[in-house]
C-alpha positions in Angstrom: 74.4 60.9 46.6 75.6 61.9 50.1 73.3 59.3 51.8 74.5 56.6 49.4 78.1 57.5 50.1 77.8 57.2 53.8 78.8 53.5 54.1 81.9 54.0 51.9 82.9 57.1 54.0 82.6 55.0 57.2 84.6 52.2 55.7 87.3 54.5 54.5 87.4 56.2 57.9 87.8 52.9 59.7 90.5 51.7 57.2 92.5 54.9 57.5 91.8 55.5 61.2 90.4 58.9 60.2 87.2 59.7 62.1 87.3 63.2 60.5 86.1 61.6 57.3 82.8 60.6 59.0 82.5 64.1 60.5 82.9 65.7 57.0 80.4 63.3 55.5 77.9 64.1 58.3 78.4 67.8 57.9 77.9 67.7 54.2 74.8 65.5 54.6 73.2 67.8 57.2 74.0 70.9 55.1 72.5 69.4 52.0 69.5 68.3 54.0 68.7 71.7 55.4 69.1 73.4 52.0 66.8 70.8 50.5 64.3 71.1 53.3 63.9 74.8 52.8 63.0 74.3 49.1 61.1 71.1 49.2 58.9 70.9 52.4 58.2 67.2 53.3 54.7 68.0 54.6 51.8 69.6 52.7 51.5 73.3 53.2 48.2 75.0 54.2 45.2 73.3 52.6 47.4 71.2 50.2 46.5 67.5 50.3 49.2 64.9 51.0 50.6 63.6 47.8 53.0 60.8 46.8 55.8 63.4 46.7 55.3 64.1 50.4 55.6 60.4 51.2 58.8 60.2 49.2 60.1 63.3 51.0 59.3 61.9 54.4 61.2 58.7 53.5 64.2 60.9 52.6 63.8 62.7 55.9 63.8 59.4 57.8 66.8 58.1 55.8 68.8 61.3 56.6 67.9 61.1 60.2 69.1 57.5 60.4 72.4 58.3 58.7 73.1 61.3 60.9 72.1 59.5 64.1 74.3 56.4 63.2 77.2 58.6 62.3 77.0 60.5 65.5 76.7 57.3 67.4 79.9 56.0 65.7 81.7 59.1 66.9 80.4 58.7 70.4 78.0 61.6 70.3 74.4 61.3 71.3 72.0 62.5 68.7 69.1 64.8 69.6 65.6 63.4 69.4 64.6 66.1 66.9 65.9 69.2 65.2 
């Protein structure tokens, strides 16, 4: 839901001249991502074989990274290469 809400948050922030809306959206997205990441590892663990769920999780990781990097760029902040 947070990833899908990003475009609307950016639009609202631009319309209202309120960059803090983008900041709050990015904070919520990053917080949710790290909580999810701890529970649902995107890569197989140990001897586990890669499954479709891992590919889906990696797609979610990529989408989250794109949203966070784009949001930081909009705010004039350079994003780190990795976390």
